C-alpha positions as CSV (number, residue, x, y, z in Angstrom):
1,X,-61.4,-54.9,-221.7
2,X,-58.3,-53.2,-220.2
3,X,-58.5,-51.8,-217.0
4,X,-58.9,-48.3,-218.2
5,X,-62.0,-49.4,-220.3
6,X,-63.7,-50.4,-217.6
7,X,-62.9,-47.7,-215.3
8,X,-64.4,-45.7,-218.1
9,X,-67.7,-48.7,-217.5
10,X,-67.9,-47.9,-214.0
11,X,-67.7,-44.3,-214.3
12,X,-70.5,-44.0,-217.2
13,X,-72.9,-46.9,-214.8
14,X,-72.2,-44.0,-211.9
15,X,-73.3,-41.2,-213.6
16,X,-76.7,-43.1,-215.0
17,X,-77.3,-44.2,-211.4
18,X,-77.0,-40.6,-210.2
19,X,-79.3,-39.6,-212.9
20,X,-82.2,-42.1,-212.1
21,X,-81.8,-41.5,-208.6
22,X,-81.9,-37.7,-209.4
23,X,-85.3,-38.5,-210.6
24,X,-87.1,-40.8,-208.4
25,X,-86.3,-38.1,-205.4
26,X,-87.6,-35.8,-207.9
27,X,-90.9,-37.5,-208.6
28,X,-91.2,-37.6,-204.9
29,X,-90.7,-34.1,-204.0
30,X,-92.8,-32.5,-207.0
31,X,-95.9,-34.9,-205.8
32,X,-95.0,-33.4,-202.5
33,X,-95.5,-29.8,-203.4
34,X,-98.6,-30.3,-205.5
35,X,-99.8,-32.0,-202.2
36,X,-98.7,-29.9,-199.8
37,X,-100.7,-26.9,-202.2
38,X,-103.5,-28.3,-201.5
39,X,-103.2,-28.7,-197.6
40,X,-101.5,-25.1,-196.0
41,X,-98.8,-22.6,-197.4
42,X,-96.7,-23.6,-195.2
43,X,-96.8,-27.0,-195.9
44,X,-95.4,-25.7,-199.1
45,X,-92.3,-23.6,-197.6
46,X,-91.6,-26.4,-195.7
47,X,-91.2,-28.7,-198.2
48,X,-89.5,-25.9,-200.7
49,X,-86.4,-25.8,-198.0
50,X,-86.6,-29.4,-197.8
51,X,-86.1,-29.5,-201.7
52,X,-83.3,-27.2,-201.3
53,X,-81.3,-29.0,-198.9
54,X,-82.2,-32.1,-201.3
55,X,-81.2,-30.2,-204.5
56,X,-77.7,-29.0,-202.5
57,X,-76.7,-32.8,-202.0
58,X,-77.6,-33.6,-205.2
59,X,-75.3,-30.9,-206.5
60,X,-72.5,-31.4,-204.6
61,X,-72.9,-35.4,-205.2
62,X,-72.7,-35.0,-208.7
63,X,-69.4,-32.9,-209.0
64,X,-67.8,-35.4,-207.2
65,X,-68.7,-38.2,-209.4
66,X,-67.3,-36.3,-212.2
67,X,-64.0,-35.9,-210.0
68,X,-63.7,-39.4,-208.7
69,X,-62.3,-42.1,-210.7
70,X,-64.1,-45.4,-210.2
71,X,-62.2,-48.7,-209.3
72,X,-64.0,-51.6,-211.4
73,X,-66.4,-53.9,-210.0
74,X,-65.8,-57.5,-211.1
75,X,-68.3,-59.6,-213.1
76,X,-69.3,-61.7,-210.3
77,X,-69.4,-59.6,-207.7
78,X,-72.3,-57.6,-209.6
79,X,-74.2,-61.3,-210.8
80,X,-73.9,-62.1,-206.5
81,X,-75.0,-58.9,-205.6
82,X,-77.9,-59.1,-208.5
83,X,-79.1,-62.2,-207.8
84,X,-79.3,-61.0,-203.7
85,X,-81.5,-58.0,-204.8
86,X,-83.7,-60.9,-206.0
87,X,-84.2,-63.4,-204.0
88,X,-84.4,-60.9,-200.9
89,X,-87.9,-59.4,-202.7
90,X,-89.3,-62.4,-203.5
91,X,-88.7,-63.9,-200.2
92,X,-90.5,-60.7,-199.1
93,X,-93.0,-60.4,-201.0
94,X,-94.3,-64.0,-200.1
95,X,-93.8,-63.4,-196.7
96,X,-95.7,-60.3,-197.0
97,X,-98.4,-61.4,-199.3
98,X,-98.5,-65.1,-199.8
99,X,-98.0,-65.4,-196.1
100,X,-99.9,-62.5,-194.4
101,X,-97.1,-61.1,-192.5
102,X,-97.8,-57.5,-193.5
103,X,-95.4,-55.4,-195.7
104,X,-93.2,-53.9,-192.3
105,X,-92.8,-57.8,-190.6
106,X,-92.1,-59.7,-194.3
107,X,-89.2,-56.9,-195.3
108,X,-87.6,-56.5,-191.6
109,X,-87.5,-60.8,-191.0
110,X,-85.7,-60.8,-194.2
111,X,-83.3,-57.9,-193.2
112,X,-82.7,-59.8,-190.1
113,X,-82.1,-63.1,-191.9
114,X,-79.7,-61.9,-194.5
115,X,-77.7,-60.3,-191.8
116,X,-77.4,-63.3,-190.0
117,X,-76.7,-65.9,-192.2
118,X,-75.2,-64.5,-195.3
119,X,-73.8,-60.6,-194.0
120,X,-72.1,-60.3,-197.0
121,X,-74.9,-59.8,-199.1
122,X,-77.2,-58.5,-196.3
123,X,-77.1,-54.7,-197.6
124,X,-78.3,-56.3,-201.7
125,X,-81.3,-59.0,-199.8
126,X,-82.4,-55.8,-197.8
127,X,-82.6,-53.8,-200.6
128,X,-84.9,-56.5,-202.9
129,X,-86.8,-57.0,-199.2
130,X,-88.1,-53.4,-200.0
131,X,-89.5,-53.9,-203.6
132,X,-91.2,-57.1,-202.2
133,X,-93.2,-54.7,-200.2
134,X,-95.0,-54.2,-203.0
135,X,-99.0,-54.9,-202.8
136,X,-100.5,-57.8,-204.5
137,X,-103.3,-55.5,-205.5
138,X,-100.0,-53.8,-207.7
139,X,-98.5,-57.5,-208.9
140,X,-101.4,-60.0,-208.8
141,X,-99.4,-62.3,-210.9
142,X,-96.4,-63.3,-209.3
143,X,-94.6,-62.8,-212.9
144,X,-94.9,-59.0,-212.0
145,X,-92.7,-59.3,-208.7
146,X,-90.5,-61.4,-210.7
147,X,-90.2,-58.6,-213.1
148,X,-89.5,-55.8,-210.6
149,X,-86.9,-57.9,-208.5
150,X,-85.4,-58.5,-211.7
151,X,-85.3,-54.6,-212.7
152,X,-84.5,-53.6,-209.5
153,X,-81.6,-56.2,-208.9
154,X,-80.1,-54.3,-212.5
155,X,-80.8,-50.5,-211.1
156,X,-78.8,-51.7,-208.0
157,X,-75.7,-52.9,-209.5
158,X,-75.7,-49.5,-211.9
159,X,-76.2,-47.0,-208.8
160,X,-74.1,-49.2,-206.0
161,X,-71.3,-46.7,-206.6
162,X,-73.7,-43.2,-205.9
163,X,-74.7,-41.9,-202.8
164,X,-73.3,-44.1,-200.9
165,X,-74.3,-44.1,-196.7
166,X,-76.9,-41.8,-197.4
167,X,-79.9,-44.3,-195.8
168,X,-83.2,-44.7,-197.5
169,X,-80.9,-45.3,-200.7
170,X,-81.6,-48.9,-200.9
171,X,-85.1,-48.4,-200.7
172,X,-85.1,-45.6,-203.8
173,X,-83.4,-48.2,-206.1
174,X,-86.5,-50.9,-205.5
175,X,-88.9,-48.3,-206.0
176,X,-87.6,-48.2,-209.4
177,X,-87.4,-51.7,-210.1
178,X,-91.5,-51.7,-208.8
179,X,-92.5,-48.4,-210.9
180,X,-90.7,-50.1,-213.5
181,X,-92.7,-53.4,-213.9
182,X,-95.9,-51.6,-212.7
183,X,-95.3,-49.5,-216.3
184,X,-94.2,-52.3,-218.6
185,X,-97.1,-54.4,-217.1
186,X,-100.0,-51.7,-217.3
187,X,-100.8,-52.0,-213.5
188,X,-102.6,-49.0,-211.7
189,X,-101.1,-48.0,-208.8
190,X,-103.4,-46.8,-205.9
191,X,-103.7,-43.7,-204.4
192,X,-105.2,-43.4,-200.7
193,X,-106.1,-40.2,-199.6
194,X,-103.9,-38.4,-197.1
195,X,-104.3,-39.5,-193.2
196,X,-106.2,-37.2,-191.2
197,X,-104.5,-34.4,-189.0
198,X,-104.2,-36.2,-185.5
199,X,-102.8,-39.4,-187.6
200,X,-101.0,-37.5,-189.4
201,X,-99.1,-36.4,-186.0
202,X,-98.7,-39.7,-184.5
203,X,-97.1,-40.6,-187.6
204,X,-94.6,-37.7,-187.7
205,X,-94.1,-38.3,-184.1
206,X,-93.1,-42.7,-184.6
207,X,-90.9,-41.0,-187.5
208,X,-89.0,-38.6,-185.1
209,X,-88.7,-41.5,-182.6
210,X,-87.4,-44.2,-185.3
211,X,-85.0,-42.6,-186.8
212,X,-82.3,-41.9,-184.0
213,X,-83.2,-45.1,-182.4
214,X,-82.1,-46.8,-185.6
215,X,-79.0,-44.3,-185.9
216,X,-78.3,-45.0,-182.0
217,X,-78.1,-48.9,-182.7
218,X,-76.5,-49.0,-186.2
219,X,-73.1,-45.9,-185.2
220,X,-73.6,-46.3,-181.6
221,X,-73.7,-49.7,-180.5
222,X,-72.2,-50.9,-183.8
223,X,-75.0,-53.0,-184.9
224,X,-74.8,-51.7,-188.4
225,X,-77.3,-50.4,-190.7
226,X,-79.2,-53.7,-191.7
227,X,-79.5,-55.3,-188.1
228,X,-80.5,-51.6,-186.9
229,X,-83.3,-50.9,-188.8
230,X,-84.1,-54.6,-188.8
231,X,-84.8,-54.5,-185.6
232,X,-86.5,-51.0,-184.9
233,X,-88.9,-52.3,-188.1
234,X,-89.9,-55.6,-186.6
235,X,-90.3,-54.4,-183.7
236,X,-92.3,-51.2,-185.1
237,X,-94.8,-54.1,-187.3
238,X,-95.1,-56.4,-184.0
239,X,-96.3,-54.7,-181.5
240,X,-97.3,-51.3,-182.5
241,X,-100.5,-52.4,-184.6
242,X,-101.4,-54.5,-180.7
243,X,-100.8,-51.6,-178.9
244,X,-103.1,-49.4,-180.9
245,X,-105.7,-51.2,-182.9
246,X,-106.6,-48.2,-184.7
247,X,-103.5,-46.7,-186.4
248,X,-101.0,-49.2,-185.9
249,X,-100.3,-50.7,-189.2
250,X,-99.7,-47.2,-190.2
251,X,-98.1,-46.5,-187.3
252,X,-95.7,-49.3,-187.9
253,X,-94.7,-48.9,-191.3
254,X,-93.7,-45.0,-190.7
255,X,-91.3,-46.6,-188.2
256,X,-89.7,-49.2,-190.4
257,X,-89.8,-46.0,-193.2
258,X,-88.2,-43.7,-190.7
259,X,-85.3,-46.6,-189.4
260,X,-84.0,-46.2,-193.2
261,X,-82.9,-42.5,-191.8
262,X,-81.0,-44.5,-189.0
263,X,-79.0,-46.1,-191.8
264,X,-76.8,-43.8,-192.9
265,X,-73.1,-44.5,-192.0
266,X,-71.8,-41.2,-190.3
267,X,-69.8,-39.3,-193.6
268,X,-73.4,-38.4,-194.3
269,X,-75.1,-38.0,-190.9
270,X,-72.3,-36.6,-188.9
271,X,-74.2,-35.8,-185.9
272,X,-77.2,-37.8,-183.8
273,X,-79.5,-34.1,-184.7
274,X,-79.3,-35.4,-188.4
275,X,-81.0,-38.4,-188.0
276,X,-83.6,-36.3,-185.5
277,X,-84.1,-33.8,-188.1
278,X,-84.4,-36.7,-190.8
279,X,-86.9,-38.7,-188.9
280,X,-89.3,-35.3,-188.6
281,X,-89.0,-34.9,-192.6
282,X,-88.9,-38.1,-193.4
283,X,-92.4,-38.1,-191.3
284,X,-93.6,-35.3,-193.0
285,X,-92.9,-36.2,-196.4
286,X,-94.4,-39.9,-195.4
287,X,-97.9,-37.9,-194.9
288,X,-97.5,-35.9,-198.2
289,X,-96.4,-38.9,-200.6
290,X,-99.4,-41.5,-199.7
291,X,-101.5,-40.2,-202.5
292,X,-98.1,-41.2,-205.1
293,X,-97.7,-44.4,-207.0
294,X,-99.4,-46.7,-203.7
295,X,-98.9,-50.2,-203.6
296,X,-95.1,-50.0,-205.3
297,X,-92.6,-51.0,-202.7
298,X,-89.5,-48.6,-201.8
299,X,-91.3,-45.5,-201.6
300,X,-90.9,-45.4,-198.0
301,X,-87.1,-45.9,-198.7
302,X,-87.3,-43.2,-201.2
303,X,-88.8,-40.6,-198.2
304,X,-86.2,-41.5,-196.2
305,X,-83.3,-41.3,-198.6
306,X,-85.4,-37.6,-199.4
307,X,-84.8,-36.5,-195.6
308,X,-81.2,-37.4,-195.0
309,X,-80.6,-36.1,-198.0
310,X,-81.9,-32.6,-197.2
311,X,-80.4,-32.5,-194.1
312,X,-77.2,-32.7,-194.7
313,X,-77.9,-30.2,-197.7
314,X,-79.2,-27.9,-195.1
315,X,-76.7,-28.3,-192.9
316,X,-73.5,-27.4,-195.2
317,X,-75.7,-24.3,-196.7
318,X,-75.5,-23.2,-193.3
319,X,-72.0,-23.8,-193.2
320,X,-71.5,-22.3,-196.3
321,X,-73.4,-19.0,-194.9
322,X,-71.3,-18.5,-191.9
323,X,-68.4,-18.7,-194.1
């Protein structure tokens, strides 16, 4: 195959990845609109504003993809990335469910271990760990997470060249793997209720704190996205359940969820306030997405991915309106 054909194949893969990521974000936003309508008109308006920002970013990214000449990546690189996602997912699921560490601690430990032992593949391993956050109720037999891990690895390879630098993208890719496997195996997702108002406010506050804290560790202290998110998630998963027994587990989940916003690079999140607002949006969408496809790993990342794209889109729209 010539280099021109390889580059063309890479661009085709990028376009498919763009479509897949747009679809999973749309699923989250449609659910948020439906749930917000049940709560209050103000909540619906907030979701619509978030959606406007998100789709403006998607539109901008789509135009960029069409203009970009993608360079091909070797088969061996893609194969090792696929395996890294697969291993990260299976290991995270085992720690989460079989050893009973829970989804937050399990994923965070896998990310931290990968960043220390195999930094070159820390990103795909951490991506896989989000698929491994799936519940044993969704995949009671181990072959379920095996299938989900393999699909997540394939989607990672397809989507690797689009939406780069946005925190939460890794989770969105894993979420698609978990959903696809569950549908293939005819598994039933959980549908928990939206938390009560008081709990929801604490969740939003925790998200508002976790995102900028991760961003500070990631960018200002130069620890990188995987270590920053893993450390914040691990602290939240270990400390909060003991500190606040009633809602500590939920707080730990939203902390690692919002930490994905802080994984964004400076191109996608050029100002510190992007992480602050992204954390706020994440907390809000997290609450509204509670009934959506429960038990599927990667939903947290999808929530963060949507949120930080929305912040960037709204900021760019504001700049255009000023001009």
